C-alpha positions as CSV (number, residue, x, y, z in Angstrom):
1,M,0.0,0.0,0.0
2,R,2.8,2.4,0.8
3,I,4.4,1.9,-2.7
4,H,1.0,2.7,-4.2
5,H,0.9,6.0,-2.3
6,L,4.4,6.9,-3.4
7,L,3.5,6.1,-7.0
8,V,0.5,8.3,-6.9
9,I,2.4,11.2,-5.3
10,G,5.2,10.8,-7.9
11,A,2.6,10.9,-10.7
12,L,1.0,14.0,-9.3
13,L,4.4,15.8,-8.9
14,S,5.5,15.0,-12.4
15,A,2.2,16.4,-13.8
16,C,3.0,19.7,-12.2
17,G,5.8,20.5,-14.6
18,P,5.3,22.2,-17.9
19,S,4.3,20.2,-20.9
20,Q,6.5,19.7,-23.9
21,E,4.3,22.1,-25.9
22,Q,4.6,24.7,-23.1
23,I,8.4,24.4,-23.2
24,A,8.5,24.5,-27.0
25,N,6.5,27.7,-27.1
26,G,7.8,29.3,-23.9
27,D,10.0,32.4,-23.4
28,D,13.3,30.5,-23.8
29,P,14.2,29.6,-27.3
30,I,17.2,27.4,-26.2
31,A,15.0,25.4,-23.9
32,A,12.5,25.0,-26.8
33,L,15.3,23.2,-28.7
34,A,15.3,20.4,-26.2
35,S,11.5,19.9,-26.4
36,T,10.1,16.9,-28.2
37,A,7.2,19.1,-29.4
38,K,7.5,21.3,-32.5
39,S,7.5,25.0,-31.6
40,S,5.1,27.3,-33.3
41,R,6.8,30.3,-31.8
42,Y,10.4,29.5,-32.8
43,G,10.1,28.6,-36.5
44,N,12.0,29.4,-39.6
45,N,11.3,33.1,-39.5
46,Y,12.6,33.4,-35.9
47,W,15.8,31.5,-36.6
48,I,16.5,33.3,-39.9
49,E,16.3,36.6,-38.0
50,Q,18.7,35.2,-35.4
51,R,21.1,34.0,-38.0
52,D,21.0,37.2,-40.0
53,G,21.5,39.2,-36.9
54,A,24.4,36.9,-35.8
55,T,22.9,36.9,-32.3
56,D,24.2,35.1,-29.2
57,V,21.0,33.0,-29.3
58,W,21.8,31.9,-32.8
59,A,25.4,30.9,-31.8
60,E,24.1,29.0,-28.8
61,A,21.4,27.3,-30.8
62,T,23.8,26.1,-33.5
63,V,26.2,24.7,-30.9
64,Y,23.4,23.0,-29.0
65,C,22.0,21.4,-32.2
66,E,25.4,20.2,-33.6
67,S,25.5,17.0,-31.5
68,A,24.3,13.9,-33.2
69,E,21.9,12.9,-30.4
70,R,20.0,16.3,-30.8
71,A,20.0,16.2,-34.6
72,N,16.5,14.9,-34.8
73,Y,14.9,17.0,-32.2
74,P,12.1,18.8,-34.1
75,N,13.3,22.3,-33.2
76,C,16.9,21.5,-33.9
77,E,15.9,20.3,-37.3
78,T,14.6,23.9,-37.9
79,V,17.8,25.4,-36.7
80,R,19.9,23.0,-38.8
81,G,17.8,23.7,-41.9
82,V,18.2,27.5,-41.5
83,A,22.0,27.0,-40.9
84,A,22.3,25.0,-44.1
85,I,21.0,27.9,-46.1
86,N,23.5,30.7,-46.1
87,P,22.2,33.7,-48.1
88,K,25.7,35.0,-48.7
89,T,26.5,32.0,-50.9
90,V,23.4,32.3,-53.1
91,K,24.3,34.0,-56.3
92,D,21.9,35.5,-58.9
93,P,21.8,33.5,-62.1
94,P,23.7,34.9,-65.0
95,T,21.8,36.9,-67.5
96,Q,20.6,34.8,-70.4
97,P,22.3,35.6,-73.8
98,G,20.2,38.0,-75.9
99,F,18.3,39.5,-73.0
100,G,20.8,42.2,-72.0
101,D,21.5,43.2,-68.4
102,F,18.0,43.6,-67.1
């Protein structure tokens, strides 16, 4: 009977913490990276702004998401996708012959 009470108390205490969705959409973008829920708050647009601004949050996120065990976390996938697209390496296509320089 005593074990049963301990299990019930343990279950109640674990239910008091924030859910994965709450963590993913909370105020801490780095904590959101560790969540198993996909964030609707910290998506592509957020991470592109962080990357383009070369912020400390971006630097911390890229380091956090580099490790192999975190590669498939849903929010690290977003960070890794944004990191893979470097706007400075994208070049405009050359002008087609016969069309001038427009």
